[in-house]
GUVO-75227 format. One record per atom (N, C-alpha, C): atom name; residue number from 1; x negated, y, z. Coordinates in nm, 2 decimals. Each point is the difference from the previous one (the first is absolute). Example, Ala and Ser with C-alpha at 12.3 -4.5 7.8 and 13.67 -1.06 7.14 Angstrom:
2
   atom     n     east    north       up
      N     1    -1.32    -0.57     0.78
     CA     1     0.09     0.12     0.00
      C     1    -0.09     0.12     0.00
      N     2     0.04     0.11    -0.07
     CA     2    -0.09     0.11     0.00
      C     2     0.08     0.11     0.08
//
This chain:
156
   atom     n     east    north       up
      N     1   -12.71    12.96    13.47
     CA     1     0.02    -0.04    -0.14
      C     1    -0.03    -0.16     0.00
      N     2     0.08    -0.06    -0.09
     CA     2     0.00    -0.15    -0.01
      C     2    -0.14    -0.04    -0.06
      N     3    -0.02    -0.13     0.01
     CA     3    -0.12    -0.05    -0.07
      C     3     0.01     0.02    -0.14
      N     4    -0.11     0.05    -0.07
     CA     4    -0.01     0.01    -0.14
      C     4    -0.08    -0.10    -0.07
      N     5     0.04    -0.07    -0.09
     CA     5    -0.08    -0.11    -0.07
      C     5    -0.02     0.04    -0.14
      N     6    -0.13     0.00    -0.05
     CA     6    -0.03     0.03    -0.14
      C     6     0.05    -0.12    -0.09
      N     7     0.04     0.04    -0.11
     CA     7     0.05    -0.09    -0.10
      C     7    -0.07     0.01    -0.13
      N     8    -0.02    -0.10    -0.07
     CA     8    -0.06     0.01    -0.14
      C     8    -0.15     0.02     0.00
      N     9    -0.06    -0.02    -0.12
     CA     9    -0.15     0.01    -0.01
      C     9    -0.04     0.14    -0.04
      N    10     0.09     0.09    -0.04
     CA    10    -0.04     0.13    -0.04
      C    10    -0.12     0.01    -0.09
      N    11     0.01    -0.07    -0.12
     CA    11    -0.11    -0.01    -0.10
      C    11    -0.02     0.14    -0.06
      N    12    -0.13     0.05     0.01
     CA    12    -0.03     0.14    -0.05
      C    12    -0.07    -0.01    -0.13
      N    13     0.04     0.09    -0.09
     CA    13    -0.07     0.01    -0.13
      C    13    -0.05     0.14    -0.01
      N    14    -0.11     0.03    -0.05
     CA    14    -0.05     0.13    -0.03
      C    14     0.06     0.04    -0.14
      N    15     0.01     0.12    -0.02
     CA    15     0.05     0.05    -0.13
      C    15    -0.08    -0.05    -0.11
      N    16    -0.13    -0.01     0.01
     CA    16    -0.09    -0.05    -0.11
      C    16     0.03    -0.15    -0.03
      N    17     0.02    -0.08     0.11
     CA    17     0.03    -0.14    -0.01
      C    17     0.13    -0.02    -0.08
      N    18     0.10     0.08     0.03
     CA    18     0.13     0.00    -0.06
      C    18     0.00     0.03    -0.15
      N    19    -0.09     0.11    -0.03
     CA    19    -0.01     0.05    -0.14
      C    19    -0.08    -0.12    -0.08
      N    20    -0.09    -0.07     0.05
     CA    20    -0.07    -0.11    -0.07
      C    20     0.08    -0.12    -0.02
      N    21     0.06    -0.05     0.11
     CA    21     0.07    -0.13    -0.01
      C    21     0.13     0.02     0.09
      N    22     0.11     0.02    -0.05
     CA    22     0.12     0.01     0.08
      C    22     0.04    -0.15     0.04
      N    23     0.05    -0.02     0.12
     CA    23     0.05    -0.14     0.03
      C    23     0.12    -0.04    -0.09
      N    24     0.00    -0.12    -0.04
     CA    24     0.12    -0.05    -0.08
      C    24     0.13     0.01     0.07
      N    25     0.00    -0.01     0.13
     CA    25     0.12     0.01     0.08
      C    25    -0.03     0.06     0.13
      N    26     0.10     0.05     0.07
     CA    26    -0.02     0.07     0.13
      C    26     0.11    -0.07     0.09
      N    27    -0.04    -0.02     0.13
     CA    27     0.10    -0.06     0.09
      C    27     0.12     0.10     0.02
      N    28     0.12    -0.06     0.00
     CA    28     0.12     0.07     0.03
      C    28     0.05     0.09    -0.12
      N    29    -0.08     0.01    -0.11
     CA    29     0.03     0.08    -0.11
      C    29     0.08    -0.08    -0.11
      N    30     0.10     0.06    -0.06
     CA    30     0.07    -0.07    -0.10
      C    30    -0.09     0.03    -0.13
      N    31     0.02    -0.07    -0.11
     CA    31    -0.09     0.01    -0.11
      C    31     0.00     0.14    -0.06
      N    32     0.12     0.06    -0.01
     CA    32     0.00     0.14    -0.05
      C    32    -0.06     0.10     0.09
      N    33     0.00    -0.02     0.14
     CA    33    -0.07     0.09     0.08
      C    33    -0.15    -0.01    -0.01
      N    34    -0.05    -0.12    -0.02
     CA    34    -0.14    -0.01    -0.03
      C    34    -0.04     0.07    -0.12
      N    35     0.08    -0.01    -0.10
     CA    35    -0.03     0.07    -0.13
      C    35     0.01     0.16     0.02
      N    36     0.09     0.05     0.09
     CA    36     0.01     0.14     0.03
      C    36    -0.13     0.05     0.07
      N    37    -0.03    -0.07     0.11
     CA    37    -0.12     0.04     0.08
      C    37    -0.13    -0.01    -0.08
      N    38    -0.01    -0.11    -0.09
     CA    38    -0.11     0.00    -0.09
      C    38    -0.02     0.11    -0.09
      N    39     0.12     0.04    -0.05
     CA    39     0.00     0.12    -0.10
      C    39    -0.04     0.13     0.07
      N    40     0.05     0.01     0.13
     CA    40    -0.03     0.11     0.09
      C    40    -0.15     0.01     0.01
      N    41    -0.07    -0.11     0.03
     CA    41    -0.14    -0.01     0.01
      C    41    -0.08     0.04    -0.13
      N    42     0.05    -0.06    -0.11
     CA    42    -0.05     0.03    -0.13
      C    42     0.00     0.15    -0.04
      N    43     0.10     0.07     0.05
     CA    43     0.01     0.14    -0.03
      C    43    -0.08     0.09     0.09
      N    44    -0.08    -0.06     0.09
     CA    44    -0.09     0.07     0.09
      C    44     0.07     0.11     0.09
      N    45     0.12    -0.04     0.04
     CA    45     0.08     0.11     0.07
      C    45    -0.05     0.02     0.14
      N    46    -0.03    -0.11     0.08
     CA    46    -0.04     0.01     0.13
      C    46    -0.11    -0.09     0.03
      N    47    -0.12     0.05     0.02
     CA    47    -0.11    -0.08     0.04
      C    47     0.00    -0.03     0.15
      N    48    -0.07    -0.10     0.04
     CA    48    -0.01    -0.03     0.14
      C    48     0.00    -0.15     0.02
      N    49    -0.02    -0.05     0.12
     CA    49     0.01    -0.14     0.03
      C    49     0.15    -0.04     0.02
      N    50     0.04    -0.10    -0.08
     CA    50     0.14    -0.05    -0.01
      C    50     0.01    -0.12     0.10
      N    51     0.11    -0.01     0.07
     CA    51     0.04    -0.11     0.08
      C    51     0.14    -0.03    -0.04
      N    52     0.03    -0.11    -0.08
     CA    52     0.13    -0.03    -0.05
      C    52     0.07    -0.09     0.11
      N    53     0.13     0.00     0.00
     CA    53     0.08    -0.06     0.09
      C    53    -0.05     0.01     0.15
      N    54    -0.02     0.12     0.04
     CA    54    -0.05     0.03     0.14
      C    54     0.12    -0.03     0.09
      N    55    -0.03    -0.09     0.09
     CA    55     0.10    -0.04     0.10
      C    55    -0.02     0.07     0.14
      N    56     0.10     0.08     0.04
     CA    56     0.00     0.06     0.12
      C    56     0.01    -0.12     0.11
      N    57    -0.07     0.03     0.11
     CA    57     0.01    -0.11     0.11
      C    57     0.15    -0.01     0.05
      N    58     0.05    -0.11     0.04
     CA    58     0.12    -0.02     0.04
      C    58     0.01    -0.02     0.17
      N    59     0.09     0.07     0.06
     CA    59     0.02    -0.02     0.14
      C    59     0.11    -0.11     0.03
      N    60    -0.04    -0.10     0.06
     CA    60     0.10    -0.11     0.03
      C    60     0.09     0.06     0.11
      N    61     0.13    -0.04    -0.02
     CA    61     0.10     0.05     0.10
      C    61    -0.02    -0.10     0.12
      N    62     0.06     0.04     0.12
     CA    62    -0.01    -0.08     0.12
      C    62     0.06    -0.14    -0.03
      N    63     0.11    -0.01    -0.07
     CA    63     0.06    -0.12    -0.05
      C    63    -0.10    -0.09    -0.09
      N    64    -0.06     0.06    -0.09
     CA    64    -0.09    -0.06    -0.09
      C    64    -0.12    -0.05     0.07
      N    65    -0.04     0.06     0.11
     CA    65    -0.12    -0.05     0.07
      C    65     0.03    -0.13     0.07
      N    66     0.12    -0.04     0.02
     CA    66     0.04    -0.12     0.06
      C    66    -0.01    -0.13    -0.11
      N    67    -0.01     0.04    -0.13
     CA    67    -0.01    -0.10    -0.10
      C    67    -0.13    -0.08     0.00
      N    68    -0.01    -0.10    -0.06
     CA    68    -0.13    -0.08    -0.01
      C    68    -0.09     0.08    -0.08
      N    69    -0.13    -0.04     0.01
     CA    69    -0.11     0.09    -0.07
      C    69     0.02     0.00    -0.15
      N    70     0.04    -0.12    -0.06
     CA    70     0.03    -0.01    -0.15
      C    70     0.12     0.09    -0.04
      N    71     0.10     0.00     0.09
     CA    71     0.12     0.08    -0.03
      C    71    -0.04     0.15     0.01
      N    72    -0.08     0.04     0.10
     CA    72    -0.04     0.13     0.01
      C    72    -0.08     0.06    -0.12
      N    73    -0.09    -0.10    -0.06
     CA    73    -0.08     0.04    -0.12
      C    73     0.10     0.01    -0.12
      N    74     0.10    -0.08     0.00
     CA    74     0.10     0.01    -0.11
      C    74     0.07     0.13     0.01
      N    75     0.05     0.04     0.13
     CA    75     0.06     0.13     0.01
      C    75    -0.09     0.12    -0.04
      N    76    -0.12    -0.01     0.03
     CA    76    -0.10     0.11    -0.03
      C    76    -0.01     0.01    -0.15
      N    77    -0.01    -0.12    -0.07
     CA    77    -0.01     0.00    -0.15
      C    77     0.13     0.05    -0.06
      N    78     0.11    -0.04     0.04
     CA    78     0.13     0.04    -0.05
      C    78     0.04     0.15     0.03
      N    79    -0.04     0.06     0.11
     CA    79     0.05     0.11     0.04
      C    79    -0.11     0.13     0.00
      N    80    -0.12    -0.04    -0.03
     CA    80    -0.09     0.11    -0.02
      C    80     0.04     0.09    -0.11
      N    81    -0.02     0.13     0.01
     CA    81     0.02     0.10    -0.11
      C    81    -0.12     0.00    -0.09
      N    82     0.03     0.00    -0.13
     CA    82    -0.09    -0.01    -0.10
      C    82    -0.01     0.13    -0.08
      N    83    -0.12     0.07     0.01
     CA    83    -0.01     0.12    -0.09
      C    83    -0.07    -0.05    -0.13
      N    84     0.06     0.05    -0.11
     CA    84    -0.05    -0.04    -0.13
      C    84    -0.15     0.02    -0.02
      N    85    -0.05     0.12     0.04
     CA    85    -0.14     0.03    -0.01
      C    85    -0.03     0.11     0.10
      N    86    -0.12    -0.01     0.06
     CA    86    -0.06     0.11     0.08
      C    86    -0.13     0.03    -0.07
      N    87    -0.01     0.14    -0.04
     CA    87    -0.12     0.03    -0.07
      C    87    -0.08     0.10     0.10
      N    88    -0.12    -0.04     0.03
     CA    88    -0.09     0.07     0.09
      C    88    -0.10     0.07    -0.08
      N    89     0.00     0.14     0.01
     CA    89    -0.10     0.09    -0.05
      C    89    -0.07     0.07     0.10
      N    90    -0.11     0.06    -0.03
     CA    90    -0.09     0.07     0.10
      C    90     0.08     0.11     0.08
      N    91     0.10     0.06    -0.06
     CA    91     0.06     0.11     0.07
      C    91     0.16    -0.02     0.02
      N    92     0.05    -0.11    -0.04
     CA    92     0.14    -0.03     0.03
      C    92     0.03    -0.15    -0.03
      N    93     0.12    -0.04     0.05
     CA    93     0.04    -0.14    -0.02
      C    93     0.14     0.02    -0.07
      N    94     0.03    -0.09    -0.09
     CA    94     0.13     0.00    -0.07
      C    94     0.08    -0.12     0.04
      N    95     0.13     0.00     0.03
     CA    95     0.09    -0.11     0.01
      C    95     0.08     0.00    -0.13
      N    96    -0.02    -0.11    -0.07
     CA    96     0.06     0.00    -0.14
      C    96     0.11    -0.10    -0.01
      N    97     0.11     0.03    -0.06
     CA    97     0.11    -0.09    -0.04
      C    97     0.00    -0.01    -0.15
      N    98     0.01    -0.13    -0.05
     CA    98    -0.01    -0.02    -0.15
      C    98     0.13    -0.06    -0.04
      N    99     0.06     0.06    -0.10
     CA    99     0.14    -0.04    -0.05
      C    99     0.03     0.03    -0.14
      N   100     0.09    -0.08    -0.06
     CA   100     0.04     0.03    -0.14
      C   100     0.07     0.13    -0.02
      N   101     0.09     0.03     0.09
     CA   101     0.08     0.13    -0.01
      C   101    -0.02     0.08     0.12
      N   102     0.01     0.13    -0.01
     CA   102    -0.01     0.09     0.11
      C   102     0.14     0.00     0.08
      N   103    -0.01    -0.02     0.12
     CA   103     0.13    -0.01     0.09
      C   103    -0.02     0.07     0.12
      N   104     0.11     0.06     0.05
     CA   104    -0.01     0.07     0.13
      C   104    -0.02    -0.09     0.12
      N   105     0.03    -0.12    -0.02
     CA   105    -0.02    -0.10     0.11
      C   105    -0.14    -0.01     0.05
      N   106    -0.09     0.04    -0.08
     CA   106    -0.15    -0.01     0.03
      C   106    -0.03     0.10     0.12
      N   107     0.08     0.10     0.01
     CA   107    -0.02     0.11     0.10
      C   107    -0.02    -0.06     0.14
      N   108     0.10    -0.08     0.04
     CA   108     0.00    -0.06     0.14
      C   108    -0.12    -0.09     0.02
      N   109    -0.02    -0.09    -0.10
     CA   109    -0.12    -0.09     0.01
      C   109    -0.13     0.07     0.02
      N   110    -0.02     0.10    -0.09
     CA   110    -0.13     0.08     0.00
      C   110    -0.01     0.07     0.14
      N   111     0.11     0.07     0.03
     CA   111    -0.01     0.08     0.13
      C   111    -0.03    -0.10     0.12
      N   112     0.07    -0.11     0.00
     CA   112    -0.02    -0.10     0.11
      C   112    -0.14    -0.06     0.00
      N   113    -0.05    -0.04    -0.12
     CA   113    -0.12    -0.06    -0.01
      C   113    -0.11     0.09     0.04
      N   114     0.01     0.14    -0.05
     CA   114    -0.10     0.09     0.02
      C   114    -0.01     0.03     0.15
      N   115     0.12     0.01     0.07
     CA   115     0.00     0.04     0.14
      C   115    -0.07    -0.12     0.08
      N   116     0.04    -0.12    -0.03
     CA   116    -0.05    -0.12     0.07
      C   116    -0.16    -0.01    -0.03
      N   117    -0.04     0.01    -0.13
     CA   117    -0.14     0.00    -0.03
      C   117    -0.08     0.10     0.09
      N   118     0.05     0.12     0.01
     CA   118    -0.06     0.11     0.08
      C   118    -0.01    -0.04     0.15
      N   119     0.11    -0.05     0.05
     CA   119     0.01    -0.03     0.13
      C   119    -0.10    -0.12     0.04
      N   120     0.00    -0.11    -0.09
     CA   120    -0.07    -0.11     0.02
      C   120    -0.16     0.02    -0.01
      N   121    -0.04     0.07    -0.11
     CA   121    -0.14     0.01    -0.04
      C   121    -0.06     0.14     0.03
      N   122     0.07     0.10     0.03
     CA   122    -0.04     0.13     0.04
      C   122    -0.12     0.04    -0.09
      N   123     0.03     0.01    -0.13
     CA   123    -0.11     0.05    -0.09
      C   123    -0.04     0.14     0.02
      N   124    -0.12     0.02    -0.03
     CA   124    -0.06     0.15     0.01
      C   124     0.03     0.08    -0.11
      N   125     0.05    -0.05    -0.11
     CA   125     0.04     0.08    -0.11
      C   125     0.15     0.00    -0.02
      N   126     0.05     0.09    -0.09
     CA   126     0.15     0.00    -0.02
      C   126     0.05    -0.13    -0.07
      N   127     0.12    -0.04     0.04
     CA   127     0.06    -0.10    -0.08
      C   127     0.11     0.05    -0.08
      N   128     0.00    -0.04    -0.13
     CA   128     0.09     0.06    -0.10
      C   128     0.08    -0.12    -0.05
      N   129     0.12     0.04    -0.06
     CA   129     0.09    -0.10    -0.06
      C   129     0.01     0.02    -0.15
      N   130     0.02    -0.11    -0.07
     CA   130     0.01     0.00    -0.14
      C   130     0.08    -0.12    -0.06
      N   131     0.07     0.03    -0.11
     CA   131     0.07    -0.10    -0.07
      C   131    -0.06    -0.01    -0.14
      N   132    -0.02    -0.12    -0.05
     CA   132    -0.05    -0.02    -0.14
      C   132     0.12    -0.08    -0.07
      N   133     0.05     0.06    -0.11
     CA   133     0.12    -0.06    -0.07
      C   133    -0.02     0.01    -0.14
      N   134     0.09    -0.07    -0.08
     CA   134     0.00     0.00    -0.15
      C   134     0.11     0.10    -0.03
      N   135     0.12    -0.03     0.06
     CA   135     0.13     0.08    -0.05
      C   135     0.01     0.11     0.11
      N   136     0.02     0.13    -0.07
     CA   136     0.02     0.12     0.09
      C   136     0.15     0.01     0.03
      N   137     0.03     0.07     0.10
     CA   137     0.14     0.04     0.04
      C   137    -0.02     0.14     0.06
      N   138     0.04     0.11    -0.07
     CA   138    -0.03     0.13     0.04
      C   138     0.06     0.04     0.13
      N   139     0.12    -0.05     0.04
     CA   139     0.06     0.03     0.13
      C   139    -0.08    -0.06     0.11
      N   140    -0.03    -0.13    -0.01
     CA   140    -0.09    -0.06     0.09
      C   140    -0.13     0.06     0.02
      N   141    -0.07     0.04    -0.12
     CA   141    -0.13     0.06     0.00
      C   141     0.00     0.13     0.08
      N   142     0.10     0.09    -0.02
     CA   142     0.01     0.12     0.06
      C   142     0.01    -0.02     0.16
      N   143     0.08    -0.09     0.04
     CA   143     0.02    -0.03     0.14
      C   143    -0.12    -0.06     0.06
      N   144    -0.07    -0.09    -0.06
     CA   144    -0.12    -0.06     0.05
      C   144    -0.11     0.10     0.01
      N   145    -0.02     0.08    -0.10
     CA   145    -0.11     0.11     0.00
      C   145     0.04     0.10     0.11
      N   146     0.13     0.03     0.02
     CA   146     0.03     0.09     0.11
      C   146    -0.03    -0.05     0.14
      N   147    -0.01    -0.13     0.02
     CA   147    -0.04    -0.07     0.11
      C   147    -0.15    -0.03     0.01
      N   148    -0.08     0.05    -0.10
     CA   148    -0.13    -0.02     0.01
      C   148    -0.06    -0.13    -0.06
      N   149     0.09    -0.07    -0.08
     CA   149    -0.05    -0.12    -0.07
      C   149    -0.04     0.04    -0.14
      N   150    -0.12    -0.03    -0.03
     CA   150    -0.07     0.01    -0.13
      C   150     0.06    -0.10    -0.09
      N   151     0.05     0.04    -0.13
     CA   151     0.06    -0.09    -0.09
      C   151    -0.10    -0.01    -0.12
      N   152    -0.03    -0.12    -0.04
     CA   152    -0.08    -0.02    -0.13
      C   152     0.09    -0.09    -0.09
      N   153     0.03     0.04    -0.12
     CA   153     0.07    -0.08    -0.09
      C   153    -0.11    -0.05    -0.10
      N   154    -0.01    -0.13    -0.02
     CA   154    -0.09    -0.05    -0.09
      C   154     0.07    -0.08    -0.11
      N   155    -0.04     0.03    -0.12
     CA   155     0.06    -0.08    -0.12
      C   155    -0.09    -0.11    -0.03
      N   156     0.06    -0.12    -0.03
     CA   156    -0.08    -0.12    -0.04
      C   156    -0.08     0.02    -0.13
//
């Protein structure tokens, strides 16, 4: 396996911290995504420790290993995969995608992120997938749920 480099700070918030004072902005989140996840927290839907903008380690290719150190850092920052939120609970871990509308395109991202997370971190508890959205799409919902993705629709 290629060398794996950790990316990002992985700032962790407890559920209680988020309930008391939600951060005014989150890295990599658009303004509406911040409002959506904040509402999700306010509704007490999923307690646990939250890590927003969880960045999976990036494996430099053989060609990229020939780049200067600063160029390698830039490649790692640009190409690392970013999970909107990882929620750690005592008996499970959730990989969460946050979006305005429910789309089938989240399936590939969630399946890929979940597979890589399990491969890299080998958690002792089950890893589950979820999408938090404002706008529902019944066809996308049925397909996502059939593939094991939990869907939460939150209204502002």
